[in-house]
N, C-alpha and C positions, 0 to 999 in steps of 0.2 A: 430603420435608418432612412432619412430623406435623401433624395438625389438632387444634386446641383450640377449644371453644365460647367465645363472647364472655362477658365477666365478668358482664353483667347476667343472662344466662340461667342462669349457675351460682348466683346469689344467690336466685332464686325457688324457693319450695317447690313440689315437684311435687304440688299439691293440685288436684283436679278439682271444679268447681261446676256445678250443674244450672241451666240457664237456663229459668225457668218463665214462660211468657207470661201476661199478664193479659187478661181479656176484659171487656167493658162490663157484662155482666149479672152479673158476679161482684163481690161486695162484698168489700172487703178484710178486713172484720171476720169474714166467714165462713170466711176462710181458716184453714187449720190452721197455727197459728203455731209449732207445735212444731218444734224444729230437725229438720232432715232427718238421717236416719241415713246417715252417709257411711262407707263401708268404709275401714278403716285403710289408709293408703298402703302399697303393697307395696315392699319393698326392691329398688331397681333392680339389674339385673345389672351386674356390673363389666365394663366394656368397656375393653380395652387401648387406652390412649392412644398406644401406639407400635407399630402393626402392622408397619411396615417394619423396625424394629429386630429384631423376632422373626424376620423373614425372613432378615436378615443373619446372625443367630446360627445358624439352621438351615443356611444356606449354608456357613458356616465349619466347622460340625461335619461336614457332608458331605465337604468338601474334606479335612479331617483324616482322615476314614475312608478316603478314596481313597488318601491318601498312605501311611497305615499298610498298607493292602492291597498297594500297589505295592512298598513296602520289603520286605514279607514274601514276596511271590510273584514279582513281575515282575522286580525287580532281580537276585535270584539266578539267575533264568532267563537274563537277559541276560548275566550274568557267565559262566555255563556256556557260552553260545553263543560268547562272545568267545574262549573257550579252544580252540575247534575250529579247526584250521588252515584257512586259506583256500586252496582248491585253486588251483593254478597254471593259468592259462588261456593256452594257446598262441594268440597272435594269428594270425589268418588273413592269408595274403599278400594284399596289395592290389595289383591290377594297376595299373601306372603306364605312362605313355607313354615314360619314360626307361629304356633297357635296362640291365641289370646289367653293370657294367664287368668285363671279363675280367682276372683276376689276371695281373700281369706275371711271366712265367716266370723262374726263377733262371738266371743265365747259366751255361752249361756249357762250359768251355774245351776239352772233347773234341770238341765240334761243329766240324767243319772242320779238325781236327788232321790232319796228314799221316800220322804214325805212330800205330798200326801198320798201318793199312789200305793204305798206299801204299809203294812203293819209290822212293827218290830216285836219279836218275841225273843227275850234274852235271859240267860242265866247269869246270876250275880255271884261274886266271891272276892275274898282277899286270898291271894295265892297261898297255898299250903295251909289254909285255915278252914277246915271242913265245916265247922258250925256256921260259917258266914254264907255259904251258898254252894250249889252243885258244880260251879265252874272253878272250884278251888284247885283242881288238877285237870290236866288235858288228857282225856282218855277216850277211846272209842265208845265206851259205855255212856259217858257223859254226852257225847255228840249224838248218839242214837236217841237218848232221852230228850234232848233239845229238839231234835227233828220230829219226834212223836208229838211233843207239846205244841210245836208250831203247826203241825198238820191239823190238830183239832180246831185251831182258830181259822185256818184257811178254809176248812170245810164249811164252817159256819158263815164265813164272809169271803167268798171267792173273788169279790170285786176288789179286795185289797190283798193281793198275794203276800205271804209272810216272808219277811227278811229276818233270818236268824242272827243272833249276836251274843256277845259276852260283855257284861258290865263288870269291869275289873278295877278294884280299888288299888290305885298306884301311889297315892299320897295317903298314908295310913295313920290314923290318930293313935296316940300313945298315952298311957297313964303316967309316964315319966318325961322329964323335960328333954333329955337327949343333949348331944353336944351343941346344938344350935338353940337350945332352950325353946324349942318350937312345939314340943309335945306331939311330934309326928316324924315319920321317916318315909323315904321313897323306896318303892320296890326296885330292886337292882335292874340295870339295863338289860342284862342277859335274860332275865325272866320275862320282862316286857317283850323282848324280841321273840321269845319262844311263843308267846301268845299271838303276836303279829303274824308270825309264820304259820301258825295253826289256823288262824282266821283266814289268811290269804289262801291257804290250800283248800279250805272247806267252804269258801264263799260265805263267811260270817262277818258281821260288823263287830268292831271292837270299840267299846266306850271306856276311855280312861277316866276313872272316877276319882275326883280330888276331894279329900276331907279336911285338909289344910291345918287343923289345930291352930297354933299361934303363928304359923308362918305367914309372911306378907303375901297377900292374895295374888298379886300380879307376878311376883317372883315365882310362885308355884305354877301359875298358868303359863308363863313364858318358858319355863323349864320343859313343859310337856307339849307345847305347841308344835315343835318341829315334827312330831309324829303325825299330827293332823295335816301339816303342810305337805308331807311326803307321801302319805297313804290316803287314798280317796275313801277307804272303808273305815278309817279311824275317826271317832267323834269324841265328845267330852260330856261328862256328867259332874255335877258339883252337889255337895251335901251341906247346906247351911247349918244343919244340926251339930256339926263338928267344927264350925268355923268361929274363931274368936278374933276378928280383925282389930279390936281394941285391947286385946290381950287381957281380958277381964274374967277369964275362967279357964278351966281345965277340961279337955274332952272327956266325956264319960262321967265327970263329976258334977259339972255345972251345966245349966241350960244356956244355950246361945241365943243371941239376938243380932240379926244382921239387917242392913239397910240396902235400899236400891242402889245407893251410891257405891256400895261394896260389890254389887253384882254387875252393874252396867258396864264397867270396863272389860269384864269377861265377855259379855255379849258383843261389844264393839270389836274386840280382838279376834273373835272367831268369825264375825261377819266379814272381816276384811280378807279372810283366807281364800275363798273361791276365786275371785277375780285376779288376785295376785299370783296364785299358784295353779290356776286352771284345774281345779278339782270341783266336784259337785258340792252343792250347798250342804253345810254341816248341820248336825243336830246338837243342841245343848239341852241336856236333861237337868232340871233343877228339882231335886228331891224336896218335898215338903212333908215334915213329920208332925208339925203343930200349926195352929192357926196363924194368920197374918194380923197385923195390928191396926189396919185401917178401920176407923170408927171407934177405937178404944181410947179411953182417957189417957192412958200412958202406953203408946204403941212400942216403946223401947223397953218395956218390962219383959225380961226373958221368961218369967213365969206365965205371961199372958200371950206372948206372940213370938214366933220364930223369925218372920220377915216383917219388919216394922211398917214399911210403906210399900207394899206390893204394887199399889197403883202407880208408882213412879218407875217401875221397871221399864227399861227402854224397849221399844218395838223397832226391830230392824228386819225388813223382809229378806235380808241376805243370810239370815240364820233362822233355823226352825227351833224355837224355844218350846220346850215341853215342861209343863208343871206336873210333876210326878208325885201322886199321893203315896206316901211311904210308910204309913203307920202299920203297926204289927198287931194282929189279932191273937187268937188263941184263948179266948174267954167267951163266956155266953154273951150273945148279943154283938159279937165283934163284926159280923157281916153288916148289920144295920148301921153300926158306927162308921164303918168304912164307906158305906154308901153315902151317908150324910156328909162325911168329910169330902168325898169326891164332888158331891153336889155343891158344897160351899166353896171349896178351894179351886175347883175347875169350872163347873157348869156356871156358877154365878159370877165368879171373878172374870171369866173369859168374856162375859157380856158387859160387866161393869167397867172393866179397865181397857179391854180391847188391845192389850199389849202382848198377848201370846195367842197361839192358834190351836194348840194341841194339848190333850190331857194324857197322862200316863198313870199306871197303876202297878203296885207291887204286891205280890203274894209270897207267903212263906210256907214251904212244904211241911216242915217239921212243927213249927210253932202253931200254925193255924189248923193243921190236921188234927190237933188235939180235940177240936170241936168239929169243924168241917171246913174244908178248903172250898172256896168259891170255884164254881165250874167256869170254863171258858164262855159258855152261854150266858151265865150271870154277869161275867165281866163285860161282855159286849152289850149287855142290856143297860149299862150305865150311859148317861147322856152328857156329852157326846161320847160315843164309844172310844175307849182309850186307844191311842195309836202306838204307844210304847208300853208293853207289859213285861215286867221282869219277875223272876222267881229267885228267891233266896231260900235259905234253910231255916 
């Protein structure tokens, strides 16, 4: 707030008077009555009536100067600094009490797969049908005989430890049509479960063998796939000799002829199981009893070929396909014939087509013993040595 003098002070002239004292001995007449000489009044200095206003003006001028300097020097400097990239600072790891979780490994279907590290020695049978093979019933005697047979092979080739198994026909061909007009029937679920339990208890593989008859192929396959999905030790085998996908014959009466288009959906279905259900890679055994039709004038003639176009079989590394020579001996010269069949259907075809990796071989204790049963050493002398060997009666 500015200060202003009172009005009365402003109206009085700034004139000074001398105060002359009177004494008793002095007569007033003796006094010098001439007017006193008074010096002219000096012009007073002009004093600002608004000192605080001046201060405000100075302050504002100072601020303006600061702003101008900032705009000229500081702001460009800041702009220049903002253009410099900010270095990336790697945060230091901070120790916590919670351990870092271990990444879940990707499932590998080769882990625990039987082939190619092991050789399979299996007994074949239709349940309760003794003529079909030694696994027709589950006994300690049968198990001991299977173990002895497997030991003979492992002794000859210790690089491939033997994995024992049972090849069980669960889709059985019939000579009569049955209620579904399929000329086949299923082994009951209780019997299949008894074989599963037996194999699980004794560390055996179990091959569910499908013979089909006139049944739709994939209907049969999908009926039994749940066993493969649930149990790591359960695999599948199929026998084209008993398959009539075009319903043009009767099992055991007519010869069959199948095509790669009939078999490839089975390969695809089994190949999908390991990654979906996290079980080791499966084995699919394809029994071959007669020649394939590649190179024949009429590959679809059942009298000439069992598999019309074997060259078109699908190769899928997610499933181990085994071409299993399944012919029956028991006559003079049978061993030479079986050797020739293995050479043509496995050794040559595995090179020509490149759509399967392993060979299999079947022997018959009773039928072939009439002449002479091939020894394990003779079986392993085949080229390539069979990785799945089964024994029937």
